[in-house]
ZAPA-44221 format. One line per 3 residues: number of its first residue (from 1); for each residue x negated, y negated, z negated of C-alpha. Coordinates in nm, 2 decimals, always signed. Layout:
NUM> X/Y/Z; ... .
end
This chain:
1> +0.41/+3.77/-0.41; +0.71/+3.62/-0.23; +1.06/+3.74/-0.17 .
4> +1.28/+3.73/+0.14; +1.61/+3.90/+0.20; +1.72/+4.14/+0.47 .
7> +1.95/+3.85/+0.58; +1.66/+3.60/+0.59; +1.51/+3.82/+0.86 .
10> +1.83/+3.87/+1.06; +1.98/+4.16/+0.88; +2.33/+4.18/+0.72 .
13> +2.25/+4.21/+0.35; +2.09/+4.05/+0.05; +1.84/+4.32/-0.04 .
16> +1.52/+4.16/-0.17; +1.20/+4.23/+0.02; +0.89/+4.15/-0.17 .
19> +0.54/+4.12/-0.04; +0.20/+3.94/-0.04; +0.24/+3.84/+0.32 .
22> +0.51/+3.79/+0.59; +0.39/+4.11/+0.75; +0.46/+4.30/+0.42 .
25> +0.82/+4.19/+0.41; +0.87/+4.24/+0.78; +0.75/+4.60/+0.75 .
28> +0.97/+4.64/+0.44; +1.27/+4.52/+0.64; +1.19/+4.75/+0.93 .
31> +1.18/+5.05/+0.69; +1.50/+4.93/+0.51; +1.69/+4.89/+0.85 .
34> +1.58/+5.24/+0.96; +1.67/+5.40/+0.63; +2.01/+5.23/+0.63 .
37> +2.09/+5.33/+0.98; +1.96/+5.68/+0.93; +2.19/+5.70/+0.63 .
40> +2.50/+5.61/+0.83; +2.52/+5.24/+0.74; +2.68/+5.09/+1.05 .
43> +2.64/+4.73/+0.92; +2.27/+4.75/+0.98; +2.29/+4.91/+1.32 .
46> +2.30/+4.58/+1.51; +1.99/+4.44/+1.33; +1.81/+4.77/+1.38 .
49> +1.87/+4.76/+1.76; +1.76/+4.39/+1.76; +1.45/+4.49/+1.57 .
52> +1.37/+4.77/+1.82; +1.44/+4.55/+2.12; +1.24/+4.25/+1.99 .
55> +0.91/+4.43/+2.07; +1.02/+4.49/+2.43; +1.03/+4.12/+2.49 .
58> +0.69/+3.98/+2.39; +0.78/+3.60/+2.41; +1.10/+3.64/+2.22 .
61> +0.94/+3.86/+1.96; +0.66/+3.62/+1.90; +0.90/+3.34/+1.85 .
64> +1.09/+3.55/+1.59; +0.76/+3.66/+1.43; +0.62/+3.30/+1.41 .
67> +0.95/+3.18/+1.26; +0.95/+3.45/+1.00; +0.59/+3.37/+0.90 .
70> +0.67/+3.00/+0.88; +0.97/+3.07/+0.66; +0.76/+3.31/+0.44 .
73> +0.49/+3.04/+0.41; +0.73/+2.78/+0.29; +0.86/+3.00/+0.01 .
76> +0.74/+2.95/-0.35; +0.54/+3.23/-0.52; +0.76/+3.46/-0.74 .
end
């Protein structure tokens, strides 16, 4: 298990996201952003829009995804 924060993935807060893989923490951040915005948290709105838009631009999204995976791989195990 490894831990990244919302901020590590481009969000505004220090919520810890824990997973076995980079995909696990990315999915956890996606859920966190959606829940925060749905709950009226405006501080997460920009990151939520960026996350939604990321997948509309394949090259840019793959750059972000590969950077997130590389950052995750470099972390020590919890």
